[in-house]
C-alpha positions as CSV (number, residue, x, y, z in Angstrom):
1,M,-0.1,-0.2,0.1
2,G,1.0,3.7,-1.3
3,F,2.7,6.4,1.8
4,P,-1.1,8.6,1.7
5,L,-0.7,12.2,0.4
6,P,-2.4,14.9,1.9
7,A,-5.9,15.9,0.4
8,F,-4.9,19.4,-1.3
9,P,-8.3,21.1,-2.7
10,P,-7.9,21.8,-6.9
11,A,-6.9,25.5,-5.8
12,A,-4.2,24.3,-3.8
13,W,-2.7,22.6,-6.7
14,R,-2.9,25.8,-8.6
15,W,-1.1,27.3,-6.6
16,A,1.5,24.8,-5.9
17,S,2.1,24.9,-9.8
18,R,2.4,28.5,-9.8
19,L,4.6,28.4,-7.1
20,S,6.6,25.2,-8.7
21,L,7.4,27.7,-12.1
22,V,8.8,29.9,-9.9
23,T,11.2,27.1,-8.5
24,F,12.0,26.1,-12.2
25,L,12.8,30.2,-12.3
26,A,15.0,30.3,-9.1
27,L,16.8,27.5,-10.0
28,S,18.4,28.6,-12.8
29,P,21.8,29.6,-12.4
30,A,22.1,32.7,-14.7
31,M,19.5,34.2,-12.2
32,A,20.7,32.8,-9.2
33,R,24.3,34.4,-9.3
34,S,24.7,35.8,-6.1
35,Q,23.3,36.1,-2.5
36,E,24.5,39.7,-1.8
37,V,21.2,41.2,-2.1
38,L,19.7,39.0,0.6
39,P,20.3,39.1,4.2
40,R,23.4,37.5,5.9
41,M,23.4,34.1,5.3
42,H,26.5,33.3,7.6
43,A,27.7,33.5,10.8
44,G,29.8,36.7,11.9
45,L,32.1,36.4,15.0
46,T,29.9,37.1,17.7
47,V,26.8,35.5,18.9
48,E,25.0,38.4,18.0
49,T,25.6,37.7,14.5
50,W,23.9,34.5,14.7
51,L,20.3,36.1,13.7
52,S,19.6,36.6,9.8
53,E,16.3,38.0,9.8
54,L,13.0,38.7,11.4
55,R,9.5,38.6,9.7
56,G,6.2,39.7,10.6
57,G,2.7,40.8,9.3
58,L,-0.5,39.3,8.7
59,T,-2.1,36.9,7.0
60,W,-5.5,35.2,6.0
61,H,-6.4,32.5,7.9
62,D,-8.0,29.2,6.0
63,P,-8.8,31.2,3.2
64,S,-12.6,29.6,1.5
65,F,-11.0,29.2,-1.9
66,L,-8.2,27.3,-0.3
67,N,-11.1,24.8,0.6
68,G,-11.1,26.4,3.9
69,R,-13.5,26.5,7.1
70,E,-11.8,28.4,9.9
71,S,-11.9,32.6,9.8
72,G,-10.2,35.3,10.9
73,L,-6.8,37.3,10.3
74,D,-3.6,35.8,12.0
75,I,-0.7,37.3,13.2
76,N,2.5,36.0,12.1
77,G,6.3,36.8,13.6
78,E,9.7,35.0,12.4
79,L,12.9,34.7,13.1
80,L,15.4,33.2,11.1
81,F,18.9,32.5,11.8
82,V,22.1,31.9,9.7
83,T,23.0,28.9,8.1
84,P,24.8,26.4,10.4
85,V,26.6,25.1,7.2
86,P,29.8,26.4,7.3
87,R,30.9,28.8,4.0
88,S,33.2,26.5,3.1
89,W,31.3,23.5,2.4
90,G,29.2,25.6,-0.7
91,E,32.5,27.3,-2.3
92,G,32.9,24.0,-4.3
93,L,29.6,24.4,-5.7
94,S,28.9,26.8,-9.0
95,P,27.3,30.3,-7.7
96,G,24.2,29.8,-9.2
97,W,23.6,26.4,-6.6
98,R,25.3,27.7,-4.0
99,W,21.7,28.5,-2.1
100,L,21.3,24.5,-1.8
101,A,24.1,25.5,1.2
102,T,22.4,28.2,3.1
103,P,19.5,26.6,4.7
104,R,18.2,29.2,7.2
105,P,16.4,27.3,10.2
106,H,13.4,29.4,11.2
107,L,10.9,29.6,14.1
108,G,7.9,31.1,14.0
109,F,4.6,31.6,15.0
110,T,1.0,32.5,13.9
111,A,-2.2,33.7,15.9
112,N,-5.2,34.0,14.6
113,T,-7.3,36.9,15.9
114,S,-10.8,35.0,16.3
115,G,-10.3,31.9,18.5
116,N,-9.6,29.6,15.9
117,T,-6.4,27.8,14.7
118,S,-3.0,29.2,16.2
119,S,0.2,27.5,15.5
120,G,4.1,27.7,16.5
121,Y,6.5,25.9,13.7
122,F,9.6,25.3,13.2
123,G,12.1,23.7,10.3
124,L,14.1,25.3,7.3
125,T,14.0,28.0,4.8
126,W,15.8,28.2,1.4
127,S,16.1,31.8,-0.3
128,V,17.2,32.5,-3.6
129,P,17.1,35.6,-5.6
130,I,15.5,35.1,-9.0
131,A,15.6,38.7,-10.5
132,R,18.3,42.2,-9.5
133,D,18.5,45.2,-10.1
134,V,14.3,45.4,-11.1
135,F,13.2,48.7,-10.5
136,R,16.7,50.5,-8.9
137,R,20.2,50.0,-8.8
138,G,20.3,46.9,-5.4
139,D,17.1,45.4,-5.2
140,A,16.4,42.2,-6.1
141,I,13.1,39.4,-6.2
142,R,13.7,37.0,-4.6
143,F,11.8,33.3,-3.9
144,D,11.8,31.0,-0.7
145,F,10.4,28.0,-0.4
146,F,10.2,26.1,3.4
147,G,9.4,23.0,5.1
148,G,9.1,21.6,9.0
149,G,6.8,21.7,11.6
150,A,4.2,22.6,13.4
151,V,1.9,22.0,16.5
152,H,-0.9,24.1,17.2
153,D,-3.9,24.6,19.6
154,G,-7.0,23.7,17.2
155,L,-9.3,20.8,17.0
156,R,-7.6,17.0,16.4
157,Y,-11.4,15.6,15.4
158,S,-14.0,18.7,14.7
159,H,-17.8,18.2,15.1
160,V,-18.9,21.9,14.2
161,A,-18.9,23.4,10.1
162,D,-16.3,26.3,11.0
163,R,-13.8,24.1,12.0
164,K,-11.4,21.8,10.9
165,S,-10.5,18.6,12.0
166,L,-6.2,18.5,12.1
167,G,-5.5,14.8,13.3
168,S,-2.9,15.6,15.5
169,S,-1.3,17.9,17.5
170,L,1.7,17.7,15.5
171,L,1.7,18.7,11.9
172,F,3.7,19.3,8.7
173,R,4.6,22.6,7.2
174,V,5.3,23.7,3.7
175,G,5.0,26.9,1.5
176,G,6.8,29.3,-0.7
177,E,7.2,33.0,-0.8
178,I,7.6,35.5,-3.1
179,G,9.8,38.8,-1.5
180,Y,11.0,42.1,-3.1
181,Q,14.1,43.1,-1.4
182,F,13.9,47.5,-1.3
183,T,17.5,46.0,-0.2
184,P,19.4,43.5,1.5
185,R,17.9,44.6,4.8
186,Y,14.5,45.5,3.7
187,S,12.1,43.5,2.2
188,V,8.0,42.3,1.3
189,S,6.8,39.4,0.9
190,L,3.7,37.4,0.2
191,F,3.3,33.9,1.1
192,L,1.3,30.9,0.8
193,D,2.0,27.8,3.6
194,H,0.2,24.7,4.3
195,M,-0.2,22.5,8.1
196,S,-1.2,19.0,7.3
197,N,-0.5,15.4,8.9
198,A,0.1,14.1,5.4
199,G,-2.4,11.4,5.5
200,L,-0.9,9.7,8.9
201,A,-4.2,10.6,10.8
202,R,-7.6,9.1,10.3
203,E,-8.4,12.7,10.0
204,N,-6.4,15.4,7.7
205,Q,-8.3,18.2,7.0
206,G,-5.5,20.7,6.7
207,L,-4.7,24.2,7.3
208,N,-3.4,26.5,4.8
209,T,-2.7,30.2,5.2
210,L,-1.8,33.5,2.6
211,G,0.0,36.5,4.1
212,L,1.8,39.5,3.6
213,R,4.8,40.5,5.4
214,F,7.9,42.3,6.3
215,G,11.2,41.9,7.0
216,V,14.0,42.9,8.2
217,G,17.8,41.5,7.9
218,F,20.3,42.1,11.0
């Protein structure tokens, strides 16, 4: 018997296909020439430089066009840390593929303002510049993709129409983000994430969020 897959709604698959197209562009070595337009990826000489970036903003909780049931706005906050991979490990890769050696650990939360599901999450984020000097010299458009886990205060088994049956207290979390870097320090981005148990529990309705947030690099 095959491994059960999460039951994404058709709209989610359309979003995933669009993100896949952007991923293809992001993986082009001709476009991902360097990471000098992104926040710091590697650690410096002091403890304080282990922090790479702070992101935060508002998200649309479980939108209806993605098979949503819950509602409200979420407040999102996230810390990204510099990659634990030594800088030397990526030096043998071509410049267009060095992003593979710079996954940044992240730690964040999403707090629902309407009493629905809130969550805390953790994982890894890969960031790739896909276009540079777009509107002004020194700016960039980047693509992020991320994955990891999440814990939540939602319902594992719901008997009401406006709450999801998430099936498990620990969920997988995956998603993608398109961002505009005004400078390596300041950015604004649109992101979509999905949380589910990947069919490992009897109930697996999943939860999606779509959000806008701002970033400050360190």
